[in-house]
C-alpha positions in Angstrom: 13.5 -113.5 -71.9 15.9 -116.6 -71.2 18.3 -116.1 -69.0 21.1 -118.6 -68.3 22.8 -118.2 -64.9 25.2 -121.3 -65.2 28.4 -120.0 -63.5 31.2 -119.6 -65.5 35.0 -117.9 -65.3 37.2 -117.3 -68.6 41.1 -118.6 -67.8 43.1 -115.9 -69.3 46.9 -114.9 -69.3 49.1 -111.9 -70.3 50.6 -114.0 -73.4 50.7 -117.6 -75.3 52.7 -119.9 -73.0 51.8 -119.2 -69.8 49.9 -122.1 -68.9 46.4 -121.6 -69.6 45.6 -124.8 -71.3 47.5 -126.4 -68.0 45.3 -124.4 -65.7 42.1 -124.6 -67.6 41.8 -128.3 -68.3 43.2 -129.0 -64.7 40.6 -127.0 -63.6 37.9 -128.5 -65.6 38.7 -132.2 -64.4 39.2 -131.2 -61.0 35.9 -129.5 -60.6 34.4 -132.9 -62.5 36.5 -135.4 -60.2 34.2 -133.4 -57.4 30.7 -134.4 -58.8 30.3 -131.2 -60.7 29.2 -131.1 -64.2 31.6 -128.8 -66.0 31.0 -127.4 -69.5 34.0 -126.7 -71.1 34.7 -123.9 -74.1 37.6 -122.3 -75.9 37.9 -119.0 -77.0 38.9 -118.8 -80.9 39.5 -121.1 -83.6 41.3 -123.7 -81.8 40.1 -127.6 -82.5 42.8 -128.8 -80.5 42.6 -127.8 -76.6 38.4 -129.0 -76.8 39.8 -132.2 -77.1 41.9 -132.5 -74.0 38.9 -130.6 -72.5 36.1 -133.4 -73.7 38.3 -135.4 -71.9 38.6 -133.4 -68.7 35.1 -133.1 -68.4 33.3 -136.1 -70.5 31.5 -133.4 -72.5 32.0 -131.8 -75.9 34.4 -129.2 -76.3 32.7 -126.3 -78.0 34.4 -122.7 -79.3 33.6 -119.2 -79.2 34.7 -117.2 -81.8 33.6 -113.7 -82.1 35.5 -113.3 -85.5 33.5 -116.8 -87.0 30.4 -116.4 -85.7 29.6 -112.8 -85.0 29.8 -111.4 -81.1 26.1 -112.1 -81.0 26.6 -115.9 -81.0 28.9 -115.9 -78.3 26.3 -116.3 -75.7 23.8 -118.1 -77.4 26.1 -120.4 -78.1 27.9 -120.8 -74.8 24.4 -121.4 -73.5 24.1 -124.1 -76.0 26.7 -125.9 -74.7 26.5 -125.2 -71.1 22.6 -126.6 -70.9 22.1 -128.5 -67.6 25.8 -128.0 -66.2 26.8 -126.9 -62.7 29.4 -124.3 -63.9 31.3 -123.7 -67.0 35.4 -123.2 -67.6 36.2 -120.9 -70.7 40.2 -121.7 -71.9 41.1 -118.2 -73.2 43.2 -117.8 -76.6 46.5 -115.7 -76.7 47.1 -112.8 -74.3 43.9 -111.6 -72.8 43.6 -108.3 -75.2 44.9 -110.1 -78.1 42.3 -110.9 -81.1 42.0 -110.8 -84.8 44.9 -108.8 -86.3 43.7 -105.3 -86.8 40.2 -105.7 -85.3 40.8 -103.7 -82.4 39.1 -106.1 -79.0 37.3 -108.2 -81.7 37.3 -112.5 -81.2 39.9 -111.5 -78.0 39.4 -113.6 -74.9 38.8 -110.1 -73.2 35.4 -109.4 -75.7 34.4 -113.2 -74.9 34.6 -111.9 -70.9 32.4 -109.0 -71.2 30.5 -110.6 -73.6 29.6 -113.7 -71.4 29.5 -111.1 -68.1 32.5 -113.6 -66.8 34.9 -113.1 -64.4 38.2 -113.1 -65.5 41.3 -115.5 -63.8 44.3 -114.3 -65.0 47.6 -117.4 -65.5 50.7 -115.4 -65.1 53.9 -117.0 -66.1 55.5 -116.0 -63.1 58.9 -118.0 -63.6 61.6 -114.7 -64.5 60.4 -112.4 -62.2 59.6 -111.5 -58.5 58.1 -107.6 -57.5 57.2 -106.9 -61.6 54.1 -109.2 -61.3 52.3 -106.4 -59.7 53.0 -104.2 -62.6 51.9 -106.7 -65.2 48.6 -107.7 -63.5 47.7 -104.0 -62.6 48.3 -103.3 -66.2 45.8 -105.9 -66.9 43.2 -105.2 -64.3 43.7 -101.3 -65.2 43.6 -101.5 -69.3 39.6 -102.2 -69.9 37.7 -101.7 -66.8 34.7 -103.7 -68.7 37.1 -106.6 -67.7 36.9 -108.1 -64.7 40.0 -110.0 -63.6 38.5 -111.6 -60.2 42.4 -113.1 -59.6 45.4 -114.9 -60.2 47.3 -118.2 -60.8 50.4 -118.2 -60.6 52.3 -119.9 -62.6 56.1 -122.0 -62.6 56.7 -120.8 -59.2 60.4 -121.7 -58.4 60.2 -122.0 -54.1 58.5 -121.0 -51.3 60.6 -117.6 -51.0 60.0 -117.0 -54.5 56.3 -117.4 -53.8 56.4 -115.1 -50.6 57.8 -112.4 -52.8 55.0 -112.9 -55.6 52.8 -112.7 -52.9 54.1 -109.6 -51.4 53.7 -107.5 -54.6 50.5 -108.3 -55.6 49.1 -107.3 -52.1 49.4 -103.6 -53.4 46.9 -104.5 -56.5 44.1 -106.1 -54.4 43.7 -108.6 -56.7 43.9 -111.9 -54.8 45.8 -115.0 -55.8 43.8 -118.0 -55.7 46.8 -120.2 -57.1 50.6 -121.1 -56.8 51.7 -124.0 -59.1 55.4 -125.4 -59.2 57.4 -126.4 -62.1 56.0 -129.6 -63.2 57.3 -131.3 -66.2 55.1 -134.4 -66.3 51.9 -132.3 -67.4 53.7 -130.8 -70.3 52.1 -131.8 -73.5 54.0 -133.1 -76.7 53.4 -130.6 -79.4 54.5 -130.3 -82.9 54.0 -128.3 -86.3 50.7 -127.0 -85.5 50.4 -127.3 -81.8 49.9 -129.4 -79.3 49.3 -133.5 -80.3 45.6 -134.0 -80.1 44.1 -136.3 -77.8 43.0 -139.4 -80.3 46.5 -139.6 -80.7 47.7 -139.9 -77.8 45.3 -142.5 -75.8 46.4 -143.7 -72.6 49.2 -140.9 -72.2 46.7 -138.3 -72.5 44.5 -139.4 -69.6 47.9 -139.5 -68.2 48.3 -136.0 -68.8 45.2 -134.5 -68.0 45.5 -136.3 -64.7 48.3 -134.9 -63.7 46.9 -131.2 -64.6 43.7 -132.2 -62.4 46.2 -133.5 -59.7 48.5 -129.9 -59.6 45.8 -127.5 -60.1 44.1 -129.4 -56.9 46.8 -129.2 -55.1 48.0 -125.7 -55.4 44.8 -123.6 -56.2 42.1 -122.6 -54.1 39.1 -124.9 -55.7 36.5 -122.7 -53.1 37.2 -119.5 -54.3 37.3 -120.5 -57.7 33.9 -121.4 -57.7 32.7 -118.7 -55.6 34.1 -116.4 -58.8 32.3 -118.8 -60.9 28.9 -118.1 -58.7 29.3 -114.5 -59.1 29.3 -114.1 -63.0 26.3 -112.0 -64.0 22.8 -113.1 -65.4 22.9 -114.0 -69.0 19.9 -112.6 -71.2 19.1 -114.4 -74.1 17.6 -118.2 -75.8 20.7 -121.0 -76.3 21.5 -121.7 -79.7 19.4 -124.1 -81.1 20.2 -126.1 -84.6 16.8 -126.7 -85.4 15.7 -123.0 -84.9 19.0 -122.0 -86.3 17.9 -123.4 -89.5 14.4 -122.4 -89.7 15.4 -118.6 -89.4 17.7 -119.0 -92.3 16.4 -118.5 -95.7 16.7 -121.4 -97.8 19.2 -121.6 -100.2 19.3 -121.7 -104.0 20.5 -125.1 -104.7 23.5 -125.7 -107.1 22.4 -127.9 -109.9 23.9 -131.3 -109.7 27.6 -131.6 -111.7 28.0 -134.8 -113.5 31.1 -136.8 -112.0 32.2 -138.8 -114.8 35.2 -136.5 -115.9 36.0 -136.7 -112.0 40.3 -137.8 -112.1 39.3 -140.6 -109.6 41.3 -144.1 -109.9 39.7 -147.0 -112.2 36.8 -148.9 -110.0 37.2 -152.3 -109.1 34.8 -154.3 -111.3 31.0 -155.0 -109.4 31.7 -152.4 -107.1 29.1 -149.4 -107.0 28.1 -146.9 -104.4 25.8 -148.1 -102.0 22.2 -146.1 -102.3 20.5 -144.6 -99.4 17.7 -146.8 -98.1 14.2 -145.4 -98.2 15.7 -142.1 -99.1 17.7 -141.4 -96.1 20.0 -138.7 -96.1 23.4 -140.3 -94.4 26.1 -138.2 -94.2 29.7 -139.7 -93.5 31.7 -137.6 -91.4 35.7 -138.4 -91.4 36.7 -138.9 -87.5 39.8 -140.8 -85.9 43.4 -139.5 -85.8 44.0 -138.1 -88.9 41.3 -136.2 -88.6 40.5 -134.1 -85.4 39.3 -130.9 -86.4 35.3 -130.0 -86.2 33.0 -128.1 -84.7 30.0 -130.4 -83.1 27.5 -127.8 -84.5 28.0 -128.5 -87.4 27.0 -132.6 -86.7 24.4 -131.0 -85.2 23.3 -128.4 -88.1 23.2 -131.5 -90.7 21.2 -133.6 -88.2 18.6 -130.5 -87.6 18.4 -130.4 -91.3 17.2 -134.2 -91.7 20.5 -136.0 -92.0 22.0 -139.4 -90.3 25.3 -138.2 -89.3 27.9 -141.4 -89.2 31.4 -141.1 -88.3 34.1 -143.2 -89.8 37.5 -143.8 -89.6 39.9 -143.3 -93.4 42.5 -145.0 -91.5 41.1 -148.1 -90.2 37.4 -148.6 -92.5 37.9 -150.0 -96.2 34.5 -148.4 -97.1 32.6 -145.2 -96.8 29.3 -146.2 -94.5 26.8 -148.3 -95.9 24.2 -146.1 -97.1 26.5 -142.6 -97.7 24.7 -139.5 -99.3 27.3 -137.3 -98.5 30.4 -136.6 -97.4 32.4 -134.1 -94.7 36.1 -134.5 -94.4 37.1 -131.9 -91.9 40.8 -130.6 -90.6 43.5 -132.8 -89.2 47.3 -134.2 -89.8 46.7 -136.0 -93.3 50.7 -135.4 -93.3 51.2 -137.1 -90.0 49.2 -140.3 -91.5 49.8 -139.7 -95.4 51.6 -143.4 -95.4 48.4 -145.6 -93.7 45.7 -142.9 -95.4 47.7 -144.1 -98.9 47.6 -147.6 -97.6 43.5 -147.9 -97.3 43.4 -148.0 -101.0 40.1 -149.4 -100.7 38.7 -146.7 -98.6 40.2 -143.8 -101.2 38.5 -146.1 -104.3 35.5 -145.9 -102.2 34.9 -142.0 -101.9 36.4 -141.6 -105.5 33.0 -143.5 -106.4 31.3 -141.5 -104.0 32.6 -138.3 -105.7 32.0 -139.9 -109.6 28.4 -140.5 -108.2 27.6 -136.6 -107.9 27.3 -137.2 -104.3 28.0 -133.7 -102.3 31.4 -133.6 -100.7 33.1 -131.1 -98.0 36.6 -131.1 -97.3 38.5 -128.2 -95.7 42.4 -128.4 -94.8 43.1 -132.1 -94.1 40.3 -133.5 -96.7 41.6 -131.2 -99.6 45.0 -132.7 -98.8 42.8 -136.2 -98.8 41.7 -135.4 -102.0 44.1 -135.0 -103.8 46.2 -136.8 -106.5 49.3 -137.2 -103.8 50.6 -136.0 -100.6 53.9 -136.0 -100.3 54.5 -138.1 -103.5 52.0 -140.7 -101.9 48.7 -141.1 -103.6 45.6 -139.9 -102.3 41.9 -140.1 -103.7 42.9 -138.6 -106.6 39.4 -136.6 -107.3 41.1 -133.6 -107.7 43.8 -132.6 -110.1 46.5 -130.9 -107.5 48.9 -132.3 -105.1 50.0 -131.5 -101.8 53.6 -131.3 -99.7 54.7 -130.3 -96.5 55.8 -126.6 -96.5 58.1 -124.6 -93.9 55.9 -122.2 -94.2 53.1 -121.5 -91.3 49.6 -120.4 -92.5 47.8 -118.8 -89.8 44.8 -116.6 -89.6 41.3 -115.4 -89.7 39.9 -114.7 -93.2 37.2 -112.7 -94.5 36.3 -114.7 -97.8 33.3 -115.0 -100.5 31.8 -118.0 -102.3 33.5 -117.7 -106.0 31.5 -120.6 -107.3 28.3 -122.4 -106.9 28.6 -125.4 -104.7 27.1 -127.9 -102.5 27.7 -125.5 -99.5 27.2 -122.2 -100.8 25.7 -119.7 -103.7 28.4 -117.6 -105.2 28.6 -114.8 -103.2 27.7 -116.1 -100.3 29.9 -114.1 -97.6 31.4 -115.8 -94.7 34.4 -115.7 -92.9 36.8 -118.3 -91.8 40.2 -119.5 -90.5 43.4 -120.9 -92.1 46.1 -122.8 -90.1 48.6 -125.3 -92.0 52.3 -125.9 -92.7 51.0 -127.7 -96.2 50.6 -126.3 -99.7 48.7 -127.6 -102.8 49.6 -126.8 -106.1 47.6 -125.5 -108.4 45.9 -123.4 -105.4 42.7 -123.0 -107.4 40.9 -125.3 -109.7 38.6 -123.7 -112.8 36.0 -123.1 -110.5 37.3 -121.7 -107.0 35.7 -122.6 -104.0 36.8 -118.8 -102.0 38.0 -115.5 -102.5 39.9 -114.3 -99.8 38.6 -110.6 -99.2 41.4 -109.9 -96.7 44.2 -110.1 -95.6 45.0 -110.4 -99.1 43.0 -111.1 -102.1 43.2 -114.5 -103.7 41.1 -117.2 -104.9 41.5 -120.5 -103.0 40.3 -124.0 -103.6 37.3 -126.2 -105.9 34.5 -126.6 -107.0 34.1 -129.5 -109.2 32.0 -133.0 -109.5 29.7 -132.5 -106.4 33.0 -131.3 -104.3 33.6 -128.4 -102.1 37.2 -128.2 -101.0 39.4 -126.0 -99.4 41.9 -124.5 -96.5 39.3 -122.5 -94.9 38.1 -123.4 -91.8 34.7 -122.2 -91.4 32.1 -122.1 -88.6 28.5 -123.2 -89.8 26.6 -121.3 -87.1 27.5 -118.5 -88.7 25.4 -119.5 -92.0 23.2 -122.4 -90.8 21.7 -122.7 -94.6 25.0 -124.2 -95.7 24.3 -127.5 -93.7 20.7 -127.3 -95.4 21.9 -127.0 -98.4 24.3 -129.7 -98.1 21.7 -131.9 -96.6 19.3 -131.1 -99.9 22.2 -132.0 -102.2 22.1 -135.2 -101.1 18.5 -135.5 -101.6 18.9 -134.9 -105.1 22.3 -136.5 -106.1 
């Protein structure tokens, strides 16, 4: 039995807004500055925080989601990301015991901490309390005896007197104070309609923010005690996740019949333009990136590569053509609504995408990718390969989804069940095509998305590690299209 002994700890909080991201990111950066190889992780489906984690550590930020991937994959995915590292820091989600609605502890930070046998550091916003902090911490410590809370970091402490009162109160609980952070607006990260502004959009200001977080944590926390706590984590049994092994153990999926693209409603092609053929049968998959498309899980590209594809990244804001030899296209989530003008202005790339769809090549699009493939977004022309329009909405659509594939597509055969997540403030009309992508089983029954012309487009974010065969199915379609 393979075991992982990487020192690790989980940064959690009683509720959202307590300062988890500041503490976790600052701790990662402070430890990296000491020369440690730090493995960054995030509980839940969030794409934005891992970007800050990557900036802090120089390593890919990875998600640990027991709902999307199943509890059995949390340990292997953690061990995969933590290979060769000196220490791992896992940022929690929401409050420590908050998880998937109506599912008990499933997908909560507490569940992940137990699965990883990792101690928890509780970040408490102390700005409006003194002695009550003892009751709060005592409640969190005693709620689930299997969760080991190894210490507390007090955030937003107002003064030396305030700190003294908090420490005195916590002495009675027996939980050590591992750090005290004063109010520091310079570490605040700007937010908008879907949370923090991603690293890719902020440039130098993101670097400065992470440096400020590191300085605050290094100055206010006992780093030696935190490292010591992490070293007390129990050994984690089980092999690390491996993309090639995951594919080998996944049954080969039936391939969809390539659908003709002649009826796709894309824009007219420029004379003389044609889809470049992939040289020597190479299966090149282009993955959208840049500031407009920042939502992706690293394991997706790893699975595509393990399935035999060459994965190349392009930026729809800047590149006027898809990468040469593109045989398949993946467009993940992000903020096309923020960059709608720039995306629309890049007419050459929009035509290039439409040509690829017309050729019958496979295209997988999630959320932002769905909007980009629509006829228009907020009245601005997009790629036009789906006869639908997108617009901003006042309503936030957020939550886990239990879904089943309705139509045979380039990612999944009809009947394939996957769990996913929705997170958007936009609406696409109509919400589903003649061949929908998914039927939602929970929390509400409905169909959603589009399967047509080799395109699988939907609002649903999925984690392919839960169903590795989707990557192989997609790459096989690249071969046959």
